[in-house]
N, C-alpha and C positions, 0 to 999 in steps of 0.2 A: 494516275498513280494509286487508285484503289484496285485497278486491274494488275498492275505490277505487285502490289501487296498480296492480292490473293493469289499470285503466281508464287510469289515467296513461300508462302503457307503451305502450297502444295509441294514444292521443293523442301519444305523441311519434313513433311511425312515422308517422302520418299528416302531422303537422306538419312534419317532417322533410322528407317529400316534395314537400309543397304550399308550405310557408310556412318556408323555411330560417332566416329571421331571427328566428322565434318560438322556436326551438330552446333557445337558453340560458336565459330565464327558466322555459321549462318545466321544463328540466334541473335547475333549481335546486329548484323545487317537488318534482319527483320525487324528489330526493336526501333533501329533509327528510321525506318520507313513508318512506323506506326504512330510517329508524332503528326504525321502528316495526312492522316485519312481520319474518316469519322468514326465517332464510337462504335457506332453499329458494325462497320467493317471490322473493327476490332475485338467486339462481342462475338462474331462469326468466326474469327480467327481462334480465339479461346477455346469455343465449343469443339474445334476441329482438333485442337492441342490436347485437348482434356481426353479424346480419345487416345492418345498414344499413351498415356499415364494408366489406363485402366489395366487390372489383372485380365486375364495372363498377359505378362509384359511383351509387347510388340517389339520393343527396342532395349537396348542394354541397360543395365542400371545408371550407369555415369551420364547416358545420353538423355535418359528420361529424367534424371535429376537437374540436368542442364535446361530440359524443356520445361520444368517445374519453376526454377528462377526464372524463366522468360515469361511466363504466366503469371509470376508475381508481380513483376516489372510492368505488365501490361495494364494489371489492376493499380498499381500506382499510380498510373497517368490517368485514372478516372475511368477505365474501362471497367463495365460490370463483370463480375467474377464468374458468375453462372455456376454449370457443372464444375469447371476446371479448379474452383476454389476450393470444393469439398474434395477432389479428387487429390488434391495437393496433400490435405489433410492424412487422408487414408494413407497414402502413400509415405507419410511421415510417421503414423503409427506404425506402419509395415516395417519401414527400415529402422526406425528408432527403437524397435523391440531387438533386433539382431544387433543394433549398435551397443544395446545396454548390455547382452549377453556378450559381445567382445569385450568391453570396458570391465565387466565382473572377472572374465577369464583373465585379462590384462593385470588387474590386481592381484589375483591368485598367483600369479606365475612372475611376481617380483614386483609390479606395480612401475612408480615413475611416470614421467611424463607419456602420454600416449602417443604413437607416430603422427607424423604429419600427413593427413590425407591426402594433400597433393603431391605425395614422393611414393612413386611406386615401390622402389626399393625399400623404403621403410614399411611399406605395406606388407612386403613379402616376407620379410623378417619378422614383422609382427605375427602373421599366419603361423610362420613356422614356431615361434614361440608359443602361440595359444593352441596351436594344432592337438597337442596330446590332451588337452583339457576340454576342447571342443567337440574333436571328432570329425564327423561328417557335416556338422554345421558350422565348421571354420570358415568355409568361402563365403557363406551369406552372412556371417557375421562381421568379417572383415569388410565386404562392400558396405553392410549397413554403417560402419563408421567412417566409411569413404564418402560417402554421399548425406549422412547425417547435418553437416553444416549447410548444404545446399539446400534441403528441403525445409531446415528452420527460417532461414532467409525466406524462402516463398511462402511458409506458413504465416510468419510474420506480417507479410504484405496481403494476403489474400483475407487475414482475420481483420483487415481493415474494412471489408465490405459488410454491410449489415445483413445481406441474405445469407451470407456463410456463417456469421456468428449464430443468426436464427436457425441455420442447420445444424450446427454442432450442438447447439443448445437443446435440440429435439432428438438428438441420439446421444443419449445419457452415457452409452458405454464408449463411443468415441471421445466425448468429454473426458470422463475420468481416465480412459488410457494416456490421452494427450496431457492432462495434469500431472500423473504420475511420471511420463518421460521428462516434461519441462522441470518438474522439481528435482528429478533425480540427476539429471544432466545439466541443468541450467547453470551450475558454477564452471563448467567447462566452455559452454557454447552461451555466448552472451543472449544471443538472439532467442534462444530457448527460454531465458528469463522474459523477454518481451512477449512470448507467445504466452506464458503462462499468465502474464498481466491481462493480456487480451483475452484470453480464456475466463479469468474472472468479469470482465466487462461482458461475455457472452452468457455467463452463467444465469443472469436474472434480467427479465423484462418487465415485470409486473410486478406491483406491490399495492397491498390494501392499506389505507393511511386512515387514522384515526387522528383527528383534532381533537385535544383536549379543552381547549378553552370555548369550542363552540359546540361540542359533542357531535359533529358531524365525521361523515367516513366518506371516503372516495376512492375508487380504484382507478390508479394511473397505469398509464403504459410509459416506458422509456427505451431509448437506445442510446449507445455512444455515451455511455456514463461510467467514468472510470474510478470515481471514488464517491464518497457521500458527500464531501464539500461542494462537488457540483451537483449532486443530486438535492443537496439543502437549497441551494440557489433556485434549480429549476423548479421544486415545489414550492417555493415562496412566491416566485414568478406565476406560477399557473394557480395559486389559491388564494393569496393574499390580497383584501383589499376589492373594490368594483370592479377592478381590471381583470381580477380572476374571479374565484368562487365566493367571495366576501368574507373570507376567514379573516379573524382580527390579528393584527400584526402591522409590521412595519414592510412596505414594499421594498424587494432588491433595488440597488441604482443600476440603470441600463448600461453602464459598462460591466456590472457585475453580471448580468444575463448574456450579454454578448459574448463574454469569457468563456462562460459555461454552454455557449451553444456553437457558434460559427466563426467567431472572430479568429481572422487567420494574424499571423505575426503578432501575436499577443504580447504586450511587454512585460505583464504580470504584476504591473504596478498598482491597481487597485486592491484595495481592502476591504473584502467583505465582511458583515457582521452577521452572527447568527440571529435568527428568528425563534427556534426552538431548540430544547435538548431532543436529540433522537434516541428512542427507546425501543426494543423489541416488544412485541407483543406477548413474550413469555417473562416480560419483567427485567429482562437482561439489557445493560446499557449497549447502544449500539455507536453513536458518535459518528463524526466526520470522517475520521481516520481509516474506517472501513470501508467496503464496496457495498454496493447493495445485496451481493449475493450474501453478506453476514447476516442481513435481517432475517430472523428466524421464520421457520415456516409451522403454522397452526394448521391444522386439515386442509393442507394443499395449497394454502395462501401465505406468502410474506406479509407478516403485518407488522408495520412501524407505526409506534404512537408519538405524536408530535406533543411534546410535554413543555409547560411554560418553562423559559429558560429559569435553571437555578445558579447559573454563572455565566456571565458574560464572557465571549468569546469570537474571536475574530481569525481571520486568515487572508493569505494573498491569493486571489483569484487565479484561475488559470484550468485548464484541462491537462489532465494526466497523459493523455495522447492528442496533443494537438491538431493532428491529421484528420481526425474522427470528429464529426461533428456530435453534438449532444442535443437531444431531441425529447421532449417529456409531453404527453397529452392525458387530459383527465378523460378516463372512457366512461365513467358514470357515478353519481354520487347515491349510496344507499338510502333507501327510505327510512324513517325513522324506527320504525320497528326492527328491521336487520341491523342497523346501525346499534340499538340498545343491547341486542343480542352479543354482539361484539364487544360493547363497553362492559358487559357483565362478565366477560371472559379474560380481561385483561387486569393487570394489577391496578391497585386503587391509586387516587391522585397523590403525589407527594411521595410516594414511597420510593421512586429512585431519582436520585440526585447527582449530579455532575460529579464524576469521580475525582476531579481536583479539589473538591470542598473536602475542609478537615475531617479526616476520618473516613476518607472513602478513596485515598490514594492507592490502595493495595488493589483495586478493582480497575484501574484504568489502564490502556493501552499506552505504550511509550508514545510521547508525541515529539520531543526533542531527540534531533538527530545527531548524534557524536560523528565525530571525524572517523572513527573505525565503522560505522554504520554506513555512512555516505560512501566507503568504499566497497560495501558488497554489492554484488550483482542483484539484478532486480528480483530474482528468486529466493535469494538469502535473505535480503532485506524484509521478504514478506512472509516467507513460510519458514525461516530456519528452525529446524528442531520439530516441525508439524508434521503429523502422518497426511498422506495424501488420500482424499476420498477414493475408496472402491465402489464398484458398480455394488457389491452385495451391501454395503454398509448405508446404501440410500433409501433409507425408510421414507425420506423425503427428498426431493430434488434439490440439494444444496452440499455446501462443503460441511464435514463433521463439525460438532461443537468445539471440538479443539481449534480447527481452523478459524472459526469466528471468533473466538477467545483470542487469538493471537492478533487478527488483523482487527478488531474493534475494543479489544479489552476484556478482561475475565467476566464472570456474570456478577452483578450487582447483588449483594447480600442484603436482607432487610435488615433495618436498625435493631441493636440488640435492646432487649429489655433487661430492666433491673429484676434479679430475681426476687420471689415472695421470701419475706421474712417469715421465720419459723414460728410457729403457735405460742412455744413457749421456749426459753431457753434457761438450762438449768445455770444457777448462781456459781461461779467457780469458787473453786476451793481457795482458803486463805493462804495465801503465799508466808513463808516464815519470815521473820523480821529480820529484817539485814543487820547485818554486825556494823555497829557505829565506827567510823574512823574520821580521825580530825581532817577537817579541809585545809586544803593548801593555801597559803596566803599569798593572793595575787602582788606579783610585783610590778611596781608603776610603770608605765608605759612613757617613755621620752616623747616630747614634743617633736611632731614632725618637722623637718628642715623647712625654714622659711623658702618661699618662692622669691626669687630675685626680683628686686623693684617692687615687693608688696610687704606691708607689716605684717610681722609674726600674728597669728591669731591668737587671741587671749584664751586661757585655761577654760573649758565649757562645763567642767564638773569633776568629780571624783575619777582617778585612774581608774581603767578597767583593765580585766584580765586581757593578757595577750592571747592572739588567735594560735590556734593550735599549728604546729609546722605544716607547711604546704606538703600536699601529697605529690612526691615526684614525678613527673612527666614521664612517659615513656621515652627512649632514646629515638630520636628523628634522624634518619639520613641527611647528611648536609643539602642533598639536593632539594629536600622537602622542607628545609629549615623554616624558609620564609612563609610557608603557608601557615605555621603555629603562630606567628607574631602579630600583634594588634597593629593595624594599619596606624601610620602617623596621622595624627590631626593636622585638618586644614590650616593653612597660614592664615592669620587673621587678615580681616578685611581691611584694605586699606585703598577704597576708592576705586573708579574705573582704571582698568588695565588696558594698556595698549594694546593695537593691533585688533581690536573687535570693532565691528561696524556698529553704526548708532543706531541701525534699525535692529539688533539683535533683542531678542528677549530678556526682559526686566530680569536681573538677577541670573543671568546664565553662566555668568563668570563667578558666580559664588559657589555651584555645585561641582562636587568630584567627578570625574568619570565613573561610568558605571564599570563593573568589574569584567575582565575579557570573558567574551562568549555572549555577555547579558547585551549588551548595546549593539551586537550583531543580528539584527533580526532575522536572518537566516536561519538562526539555531531554533528559532521558536515554531517551526513548522517542517513539513515535510522536505526532503532535498531537493526533489524535483521543482517544488514551487518556486526555487530561487534561481532566476538566470545565472548560467556560468557557472551552476556546479554539476 
């Protein structure tokens, strides 16, 4: 079988160079054979296929895109991506740039839905339409749009490989270009939205962690961490208690850790509980909703402060990308002197609180997911209205502050201080005496109507002046009229009601149901954390 597989790979090279239209069926046959050969043989095949993707192009644009999809499929079944993974990303950047030029010209020449990339006639008509706008670049622009979806599929697959994520993290120009493309066109091609999220995962792999309670500091390495919910659990597992590094706090439950690392078919039923408030070393709130890349960079290091909880919070366990395993390792603990230097540079204790505490709401990132937000593409839900990082803006290797603010909440502000009293205040000038006017005689107020079944209340004192007439409420559309009415009081308790089980919680029948949306726990966390959404 291995020999047959290797011959099929050699045939792919010959066919791709001479008969590009035959690449797609041959790629399907080769993938079927790949499931029956060892990973080493598949890795050899990927190395050969990577050569077909390198510029200058040895094969036609469409055939190369089909080969890229084959590379992604081999990675998804556990084959190390090797150089093929990086070549797929370079091809995505190249053709994605041409596709973006095509789409810009398409909008300038009338807009509307772009042509179907799988319909040659539609592409020919599109080329005739945008030709006057693009000139000599028309052919490459249309080709870019034709293959963009296939390269997005391949890129999403190869970014599941840790080595590919490390490679793109080290190539900042590639990272920023892919960020820009994925954000710009993610609303058209959903796979580009997933590419954007995987790029966020690839953006950071090391953090300097300062624990406020113990005064200690650690440098940690991690990979496969899609958000700070996952990072929080992994940090607690690595640091807390004698099983970790002796940091005070409660240990995470084993099922939380399994869900954050390598649990397959995770039901996402466990509820994790926070150990700390996550605050950036610059005094800005980071929180769990953001990604590790939102942790601010100070002198080349991402610095995260583990503050004591100011507000208890929980979340449903699970990895944002279940097919990618999460890992975290403490690389070193800083010595007392080096730790003291860092503690001297960060914000003082107690100066940053959880944004949901009263008075802090305006500094918190949105947590509850509305129905409208749940329908957004991944790119729209993460970065709606946020500029994409550019190579020139990277004084530090991170997304700009606007992106971090959107992903994790705006910067926390220091508490307001009462302004100092002035040294002396000149006495106010006496006001003119008011003209005396006769006070109106209050009219007596009639006693309230007696409640049926009760004796009328006796008079409690002299009549008081009637309340001023109520301020008229604004006219409400009939569809919203019910929202203004006070809910009717619950019926009086008349003993145990039928239909309830004997082992139900005491008093369960006495409570009104929670308002719509509150009783649905899926509304209290990110939409991806709830199965079925």
